[in-house]
DRENTORKOL-3810 file (N, C-alpha, C; in nm, 4 decimals):
REM DRENTORKOL-3810
@n.u->0.0851; n.v->-0.1179; n.w->0.0000; ca.u->0.0000; ca.v->0.0000; ca.w->0.0000; c.u->0.0897; c.v->0.1243; c.w->0.0000
@n.u->0.0520; n.v->0.2207; n.w->-0.0809; ca.u->0.1246; ca.v->0.3478; ca.w->-0.0866; c.u->0.0294; c.v->0.4613; c.w->-0.0500
@n.u->0.0862; n.v->0.5773; n.w->-0.0235; ca.u->0.0021; ca.v->0.6924; ca.w->0.0067; c.u->-0.0841; c.v->0.7295; c.w->-0.1138
@n.u->-0.0311; n.v->0.7111; n.w->-0.2340; ca.u->-0.1089; ca.v->0.7415; ca.w->-0.3546; c.u->-0.2307; c.v->0.6504; c.w->-0.3655
@n.u->-0.2137; n.v->0.5227; n.w->-0.3302; ca.u->-0.3274; ca.v->0.4300; ca.w->-0.3326; c.u->-0.4308; c.v->0.4691; c.w->-0.2274
@n.u->-0.3828; n.v->0.5143; n.w->-0.1126; ca.u->-0.4742; ca.v->0.5600; ca.w->-0.0080; c.u->-0.5508; c.v->0.6833; c.w->-0.0563
@n.u->-0.4826; n.v->0.7737; n.w->-0.1258; ca.u->-0.5504; ca.v->0.8915; ca.w->-0.1819; c.u->-0.6638; c.v->0.8461; c.w->-0.2740
@n.u->-0.6365; n.v->0.7466; n.w->-0.3579; ca.u->-0.7392; ca.v->0.6960; ca.w->-0.4503; c.u->-0.8558; c.v->0.6336; c.w->-0.3748
@n.u->-0.8247; n.v->0.5597; n.w->-0.2695; ca.u->-0.9310; ca.v->0.4991; ca.w->-0.1883; c.u->-1.0207; c.v->0.6078; c.w->-0.1296
@n.u->-0.9595; n.v->0.7122; n.w->-0.0730; ca.u->-1.0371; ca.v->0.8216; ca.w->-0.0130; c.u->-1.1191; c.v->0.8921; c.w->-0.1203
@n.u->-1.0591; n.v->0.9193; n.w->-0.2347; ca.u->-1.1322; ca.v->0.9866; ca.w->-0.3431; c.u->-1.2467; c.v->0.8997; c.w->-0.3943
@n.u->-1.2272; n.v->0.7696; n.w->-0.4025; ca.u->-1.3345; ca.v->0.6797; ca.w->-0.4446; c.u->-1.4499; c.v->0.6800; c.w->-0.3447
@n.u->-1.4172; n.v->0.6837; n.w->-0.2159; ca.u->-1.5215; ca.v->0.6910; ca.w->-0.1134; c.u->-1.5979; c.v->0.8220; c.w->-0.1269
@n.u->-1.5246; n.v->0.9325; n.w->-0.1466; ca.u->-1.5907; ca.v->1.0620; ca.w->-0.1632; c.u->-1.6817; c.v->1.0602; c.w->-0.2852
@n.u->-1.6348; n.v->0.9992; n.w->-0.3934; ca.u->-1.7161; ca.v->0.9909; ca.w->-0.5154; c.u->-1.8450; c.v->0.9128; c.w->-0.4907
@n.u->-1.8400; n.v->0.8127; n.w->-0.4038; ca.u->-1.9595; ca.v->0.7343; ca.w->-0.3717; c.u->-2.0575; c.v->0.8121; c.w->-0.2849
@n.u->-2.0057; n.v->0.8821; n.w->-0.1832; ca.u->-2.0953; ca.v->0.9484; ca.w->-0.0885; c.u->-2.1376; c.v->1.0874; c.w->-0.1348
@n.u->-2.0603; n.v->1.1471; n.w->-0.2254; ca.u->-2.0929; ca.v->1.2806; ca.w->-0.2775; c.u->-2.0703; c.v->1.2806; c.w->-0.4286
@n.u->-2.1569; n.v->1.2110; n.w->-0.5026; ca.u->-2.1338; ca.v->1.1922; ca.w->-0.6462; c.u->-2.1332; c.v->1.3216; c.w->-0.7286
@n.u->-2.1870; n.v->1.4292; n.w->-0.6755; ca.u->-2.1887; ca.v->1.5558; ca.w->-0.7493; c.u->-2.0584; c.v->1.6345; c.w->-0.7360
@n.u->-1.9700; n.v->1.5903; n.w->-0.6480; ca.u->-1.8440; ca.v->1.6610; ca.w->-0.6267; c.u->-1.7439; c.v->1.6297; c.w->-0.7383
@n.u->-1.6717; n.v->1.7322; n.w->-0.7815; ca.u->-1.5649; ca.v->1.7138; ca.w->-0.8800; c.u->-1.4352; c.v->1.6861; c.w->-0.8042
@n.u->-1.3933; n.v->1.5608; n.w->-0.8060; ca.u->-1.2731; ca.v->1.5222; ca.w->-0.7313; c.u->-1.1491; c.v->1.5170; c.w->-0.8201
@n.u->-1.1613; n.v->1.5623; n.w->-0.9440; ca.u->-1.0510; ca.v->1.5489; ca.w->-1.0395; c.u->-0.9325; c.v->1.6399; c.w->-1.0084
@n.u->-0.9550; n.v->1.7493; n.w->-0.9383; ca.u->-0.8454; ca.v->1.8435; ca.w->-0.9112; c.u->-0.8239; c.v->1.8686; c.w->-0.7627
@n.u->-0.8455; n.v->1.7674; n.w->-0.6820; ca.u->-0.8266; ca.v->1.7832; ca.w->-0.5386; c.u->-0.6776; c.v->1.7975; c.w->-0.5085
@n.u->-0.6434; n.v->1.9044; n.w->-0.4391; ca.u->-0.5056; ca.v->1.9286; ca.w->-0.3974; c.u->-0.4813; c.v->1.8492; c.w->-0.2697
@n.u->-0.3827; n.v->1.7589; n.w->-0.2680; ca.u->-0.3620; ca.v->1.6743; ca.w->-0.1508; c.u->-0.3223; c.v->1.7504; c.w->-0.0240
@n.u->-0.2706; n.v->1.8716; n.w->-0.0400; ca.u->-0.2219; ca.v->1.9463; ca.w->0.0764; c.u->-0.3241; c.v->2.0439; c.w->0.1337
@n.u->-0.4409; n.v->2.0541; n.w->0.0712; ca.u->-0.5450; ca.v->2.1468; ca.w->0.1176; c.u->-0.6568; c.v->2.0659; c.w->0.1830
@n.u->-0.7085; n.v->2.1188; n.w->0.2925; ca.u->-0.8178; ca.v->2.0495; ca.w->0.3626; c.u->-0.9299; c.v->2.0139; c.w->0.2658
@n.u->-0.9789; n.v->1.8912; n.w->0.2775; ca.u->-1.0866; ca.v->1.8445; ca.w->0.1898; c.u->-1.2100; c.v->1.9334; c.w->0.2014
@n.u->-1.2425; n.v->1.9752; n.w->0.3227; ca.u->-1.3606; ca.v->2.0604; ca.w->0.3428; c.u->-1.3453; c.v->2.1974; c.w->0.2778
@n.u->-1.2223; n.v->2.2412; n.w->0.2561; ca.u->-1.1995; ca.v->2.3698; ca.w->0.1896; c.u->-1.2119; c.v->2.3587; c.w->0.0383
@n.u->-1.2058; n.v->2.2366; n.w->-0.0138; ca.u->-1.2113; ca.v->2.2155; ca.w->-0.1586; c.u->-1.3441; c.v->2.1582; c.w->-0.2060
@n.u->-1.4089; n.v->2.0845; n.w->-0.1188; ca.u->-1.5310; ca.v->2.0130; ca.w->-0.1560; c.u->-1.6432; c.v->2.0514; c.w->-0.0601
@n.u->-1.7649; n.v->2.0321; n.w->-0.1038; ca.u->-1.8808; ca.v->2.0624; ca.w->-0.0192; c.u->-1.9134; c.v->1.9408; c.w->0.0679
@n.u->-1.8242; n.v->1.9130; n.w->0.1617; ca.u->-1.8440; ca.v->1.8003; ca.w->0.2521; c.u->-1.8858; c.v->1.8534; c.w->0.3882
@n.u->-1.9901; n.v->1.7949; n.w->0.4441; ca.u->-2.0297; ca.v->1.8339; ca.w->0.5790; c.u->-1.9845; c.v->1.7266; c.w->0.6777
@n.u->-2.0190; n.v->1.7447; n.w->0.8033; ca.u->-1.9719; ca.v->1.6507; ca.w->0.9049; c.u->-2.0287; c.v->1.5103; c.w->0.8831
@n.u->-2.1499; n.v->1.4993; n.w->0.8301; ca.u->-2.2056; ca.v->1.3669; ca.w->0.8020; c.u->-2.1291; c.v->1.2985; c.w->0.6883
@n.u->-2.0900; n.v->1.3739; n.w->0.5870; ca.u->-2.0092; ca.v->1.3159; ca.w->0.4791; c.u->-1.8773; c.v->1.2643; c.w->0.5345
@n.u->-1.8181; n.v->1.3424; n.w->0.6241; ca.u->-1.6916; ca.v->1.3016; ca.w->0.6831; c.u->-1.7088; c.v->1.1720; c.w->0.7628
@n.u->-1.8169; n.v->1.1637; n.w->0.8392; ca.u->-1.8433; ca.v->1.0404; ca.w->0.9132; c.u->-1.8653; c.v->0.9229; c.w->0.8187
@n.u->-1.9287; n.v->0.9495; n.w->0.7055; ca.u->-1.9472; ca.v->0.8438; ca.w->0.6054; c.u->-1.8131; c.v->0.7931; c.w->0.5531
@n.u->-1.7172; n.v->0.8827; n.w->0.5354; ca.u->-1.5832; ca.v->0.8421; ca.w->0.4913; c.u->-1.5227; c.v->0.7469; c.w->0.5946
@n.u->-1.5304; n.v->0.7851; n.w->0.7217; ca.u->-1.4758; ca.v->0.7020; ca.w->0.8297; c.u->-1.5464; c.v->0.5661; c.w->0.8338
@n.u->-1.6795; n.v->0.5677; n.w->0.8181; ca.u->-1.7562; ca.v->0.4427; ca.w->0.8213; c.u->-1.7198; c.v->0.3520; c.w->0.7033
@n.u->-1.7003; n.v->0.4101; n.w->0.5861; ca.u->-1.6625; ca.v->0.3310; ca.w->0.4683; c.u->-1.5227; c.v->0.2718; c.w->0.4850
@n.u->-1.4322; n.v->0.3454; n.w->0.5461; ca.u->-1.2982; ca.v->0.2903; ca.w->0.5732; c.u->-1.3103; c.v->0.1660; c.w->0.6610
@n.u->-1.3975; n.v->0.1741; n.w->0.7602; ca.u->-1.4152; ca.v->0.0596; ca.w->0.8497; c.u->-1.4847; c.v->-0.0554; c.w->0.7771
@n.u->-1.5910; n.v->-0.0235; n.w->0.7036; ca.u->-1.6704; ca.v->-0.1283; ca.w->0.6389; c.u->-1.5927; c.v->-0.1979; c.w->0.5264
@n.u->-1.5265; n.v->-0.1205; n.w->0.4421; ca.u->-1.4603; ca.v->-0.1777; ca.w->0.3242; c.u->-1.3199; c.v->-0.2289; c.w->0.3512
@n.u->-1.2523; n.v->-0.1686; n.w->0.4494; ca.u->-1.1105; ca.v->-0.2014; ca.w->0.4681; c.u->-1.0757; c.v->-0.2444; c.w->0.6100
@n.u->-1.1731; n.v->-0.2419; n.w->0.7016; ca.u->-1.1459; ca.v->-0.2823; ca.w->0.8391; c.u->-1.0580; c.v->-0.1853; c.w->0.9148
@n.u->-1.0545; n.v->-0.0597; n.w->0.8695; ca.u->-0.9695; ca.v->0.0421; ca.w->0.9317; c.u->-1.0529; c.v->0.1215; c.w->1.0318
@n.u->-1.0127; n.v->0.1187; n.w->1.1573; ca.u->-1.0798; ca.v->0.1948; ca.w->1.2625; c.u->-1.0090; c.v->0.3290; c.w->1.2804
@n.u->-1.0876; n.v->0.4345; n.w->1.2859; ca.u->-1.0334; ca.v->0.5682; ca.w->1.3108; c.u->-1.1035; c.v->0.6236; c.w->1.4337
@n.u->-1.0333; n.v->0.6317; n.w->1.5470; ca.u->-1.0946; ca.v->0.6877; ca.w->1.6673; c.u->-1.1317; c.v->0.8348; c.w->1.6457
@n.u->-1.2390; n.v->0.8771; n.w->1.7108; ca.u->-1.2870; ca.v->1.0141; ca.w->1.6937; c.u->-1.1782; c.v->1.1171; c.w->1.7229
@n.u->-1.0925; n.v->1.0898; n.w->1.8189; ca.u->-0.9849; ca.v->1.1827; ca.w->1.8530; c.u->-0.8878; c.v->1.2033; c.w->1.7369
@n.u->-0.8832; n.v->1.1073; n.w->1.6442; ca.u->-0.7904; ca.v->1.1149; ca.w->1.5308; c.u->-0.8534; c.v->1.1758; c.w->1.4053
@n.u->-0.9815; n.v->1.2095; n.w->1.4076; ca.u->-1.0480; ca.v->1.2649; ca.w->1.2900; c.u->-0.9729; c.v->1.3843; c.w->1.2291
@n.u->-0.9172; n.v->1.4758; n.w->1.3101; ca.u->-0.8455; ca.v->1.5893; ca.w->1.2488; c.u->-0.7277; c.v->1.5471; c.w->1.1600
@n.u->-0.6762; n.v->1.4269; n.w->1.1808; ca.u->-0.5636; ca.v->1.3798; ca.w->1.1001; c.u->-0.6070; c.v->1.3376; c.w->0.9598
@n.u->-0.7386; n.v->1.3407; n.w->0.9340; ca.u->-0.7912; ca.v->1.3057; ca.w->0.8022; c.u->-0.8385; c.v->1.4300; c.w->0.7271
@n.u->-0.7850; n.v->1.5446; n.w->0.7609; ca.u->-0.8330; ca.v->1.6708; ca.w->0.7038; c.u->-0.8032; c.v->1.6841; c.w->0.5543
@n.u->-0.6859; n.v->1.6384; n.w->0.5115; ca.u->-0.6470; ca.v->1.6510; ca.w->0.3705; c.u->-0.6084; c.v->1.5129; c.w->0.3175
@n.u->-0.5950; n.v->1.5030; n.w->0.1858; ca.u->-0.5512; ca.v->1.3742; ca.w->0.1299; c.u->-0.4119; c.v->1.3375; c.w->0.1803
@n.u->-0.3238; n.v->1.4367; n.w->0.1873; ca.u->-0.1868; ca.v->1.4093; ca.w->0.2338; c.u->-0.1869; c.v->1.3585; c.w->0.3775
@n.u->-0.2656; n.v->1.4235; n.w->0.4636; ca.u->-0.2689; ca.v->1.3788; ca.w->0.6034; c.u->-0.3383; c.v->1.2431; c.w->0.6155
@n.u->-0.4376; n.v->1.2166; n.w->0.5294; ca.u->-0.5008; ca.v->1.0836; ca.w->0.5260; c.u->-0.3963; c.v->0.9774; c.w->0.4941
@n.u->-0.3157; n.v->1.0052; n.w->0.3917; ca.u->-0.2131; ca.v->0.9095; ca.w->0.3515; c.u->-0.1157; c.v->0.8796; c.w->0.4634
@n.u->-0.0679; n.v->0.9842; n.w->0.5300; ca.u->0.0280; ca.v->0.9659; ca.w->0.6395; c.u->-0.0334; c.v->0.8888; c.w->0.7550
@n.u->-0.1568; n.v->0.9237; n.w->0.7896; ca.u->-0.2221; ca.v->0.8603; ca.w->0.9042; c.u->-0.2632; c.v->0.7160; c.w->0.8734
@n.u->-0.3180; n.v->0.6931; n.w->0.7547; ca.u->-0.3743; ca.v->0.5620; ca.w->0.7231; c.u->-0.2720; c.v->0.4592; c.w->0.6758
@n.u->-0.1578; n.v->0.5032; n.w->0.6236; ca.u->-0.0591; ca.v->0.4090; ca.w->0.5712; c.u->-0.0211; c.v->0.3013; c.w->0.6735
@n.u->0.0172; n.v->0.3364; n.w->0.7962; ca.u->0.0508; ca.v->0.2302; ca.w->0.8922; c.u->-0.0686; c.v->0.1408; c.w->0.9261
@n.u->-0.1893; n.v->0.1964; n.w->0.9251; ca.u->-0.3082; ca.v->0.1159; ca.w->0.9541; c.u->-0.3330; c.v->0.0132; c.w->0.8441
@n.u->-0.3160; n.v->0.0542; n.w->0.7180; ca.u->-0.3295; ca.v->-0.0412; ca.w->0.6077; c.u->-0.2181; c.v->-0.1454; c.w->0.6145
@n.u->-0.0972; n.v->-0.1020; n.w->0.6497; ca.u->0.0148; ca.v->-0.1969; ca.w->0.6587; c.u->-0.0079; c.v->-0.2990; c.w->0.7693
@n.u->-0.0669; n.v->-0.2565; n.w->0.8814; ca.u->-0.0997; ca.v->-0.3506; ca.w->0.9899; c.u->-0.1949; c.v->-0.4587; c.w->0.9408
@n.u->-0.2839; n.v->-0.4213; n.w->0.8493; ca.u->-0.3829; ca.v->-0.5151; ca.w->0.7951; c.u->-0.3225; c.v->-0.6011; c.w->0.6841
@n.u->-0.1972; n.v->-0.5712; n.w->0.6477; ca.u->-0.1331; ca.v->-0.6460; ca.w->0.5394; c.u->-0.1842; c.v->-0.6059; c.w->0.4014
@n.u->-0.2359; n.v->-0.4854; n.w->0.3913; ca.u->-0.2889; ca.v->-0.4368; ca.w->0.2634; c.u->-0.1871; c.v->-0.3493; c.w->0.1934
END
């Protein structure tokens, strides 16, 4: 698993939960909420999909670490590696 693959996973989840969003030009270093019309429920859906599809648990205290694609990659990479993905 690489950070780029994690970025794709997150973007695919966003495309599923917010199909009207244009994810083609998402800047990995800018907060997702600053680029896309995501509300707190959309964000929770992202966390739930990570758990449902990949078995990745994200404690509520760690939610701020998922603010941007880059921070998602850094935070989630060891979690995916623990799962052997």
